[in-house]
C-alpha positions in Angstrom: 82.7 122.6 99.5 84.6 120.6 96.7 86.2 122.0 93.6 87.9 120.0 90.8 90.4 121.1 88.3 92.3 119.3 85.6 96.1 119.9 85.4 97.9 119.1 82.2 101.7 118.7 82.9 104.2 119.2 80.1 105.9 116.1 78.8 108.8 115.0 80.9 111.5 112.2 80.1 111.7 109.1 82.1 112.6 110.0 85.7 111.4 111.6 88.9 110.5 115.3 88.3 109.7 117.9 91.0 106.4 119.4 89.9 105.3 121.3 93.1 105.5 124.8 91.6 103.7 123.7 88.5 100.8 122.3 90.5 100.7 125.4 92.9 100.6 127.7 89.8 97.7 125.8 88.3 95.7 125.7 91.4 95.7 129.4 92.0 94.3 130.8 95.3 93.9 128.0 97.8 91.4 128.1 100.7 92.5 129.0 104.2 92.3 125.2 105.2 91.4 122.0 103.7 92.6 119.1 101.6 94.0 118.7 98.1 93.8 115.4 96.5 95.9 114.9 93.3 95.1 112.0 91.1 97.0 111.0 87.9 94.9 109.6 85.2 97.6 107.2 83.8 98.8 103.7 84.4 102.5 104.1 83.5 103.4 107.1 85.7 102.7 108.0 89.5 102.8 110.7 92.0 105.0 110.8 95.0 106.0 113.1 97.9 109.7 113.3 98.6 112.9 115.4 98.9 112.7 118.7 97.2 116.1 120.0 97.6 118.8 117.6 96.4 118.4 116.2 92.8 120.5 113.3 93.8 117.5 111.8 95.5 115.5 111.9 92.3 118.4 110.3 90.3 118.9 107.6 92.9 115.2 106.7 93.0 115.3 106.3 89.3 118.4 104.1 89.4 117.0 101.9 92.1 113.7 101.4 90.7 115.0 100.7 87.2 117.3 98.0 88.7 114.6 96.6 90.9 112.0 96.5 87.9 114.1 96.0 84.6 112.9 96.0 81.2 112.8 92.9 79.0 112.1 90.6 82.1 111.3 87.0 80.8 108.2 87.0 83.0 106.5 89.8 81.0 103.8 88.8 78.6 102.5 92.5 78.1 105.1 93.4 75.5 103.4 94.9 72.5 103.7 98.5 73.7 107.4 98.6 74.1 110.1 97.4 76.4 109.4 100.1 78.9 105.6 99.7 79.1 105.2 96.6 81.5 107.8 97.9 84.0 106.1 101.2 83.9 102.7 99.6 84.9 104.5 97.8 87.7 106.3 100.8 89.0 103.1 102.9 88.8 101.2 100.2 91.0 104.1 100.5 93.6 104.1 104.3 93.8 100.5 105.0 93.5 98.0 107.2 91.6 97.1 109.9 94.2 98.3 112.1 97.0 96.3 113.7 99.6 97.8 116.9 101.0 96.8 119.3 103.8 96.0 123.0 103.2 96.8 125.4 106.1 96.9 129.2 106.0 96.1 129.2 102.3 99.1 127.1 101.3 100.0 123.5 101.0 101.3 122.3 104.3 104.3 120.4 103.2 107.3 119.7 105.2 110.5 121.8 104.7 112.2 119.3 102.4 108.9 117.8 100.8 107.9 118.3 97.1 105.3 116.7 94.7 107.1 114.3 92.1 105.8 113.3 88.8 107.2 109.6 88.5 107.5 109.2 84.7 108.2 105.6 84.0 108.0 105.6 80.2 110.8 106.8 77.9 108.4 109.1 76.2 105.2 109.3 78.3 103.9 112.5 76.8 101.8 115.2 78.7 100.3 113.7 81.9 96.9 114.7 83.3 96.1 115.3 87.0 92.8 115.7 88.6 93.1 118.2 91.6 90.2 118.0 94.0 90.1 120.7 96.7 88.0 120.0 99.8 87.2 122.7 102.3 
């Protein structure tokens, strides 16, 4: 069986944000076993799975990726939507638009220190939409 649901995340500032609890709350009751695919419907944000305990990890990821892919690079020609837009597209392509997660015993089967990140690459990206597809 397959079920789909749209999840509308609140607006977050630029950075890496732990959204595991928001996603779980929106999903409601999960099947005993299966898979959850999360897909973000945007080209300037991404999803990632990473450290859920120490917020320094999220800050370090932001610092590193902003240094690696800076704003106002002379090679950018797509500049009409703001200085943060083209770098956001590049970052989104690197991190990716979807995650597939196992469901076991009615819960997401994440590792002890794993959490779902919204990677917001725009200064003001607004609310972000996810498509959650449950397969069981």
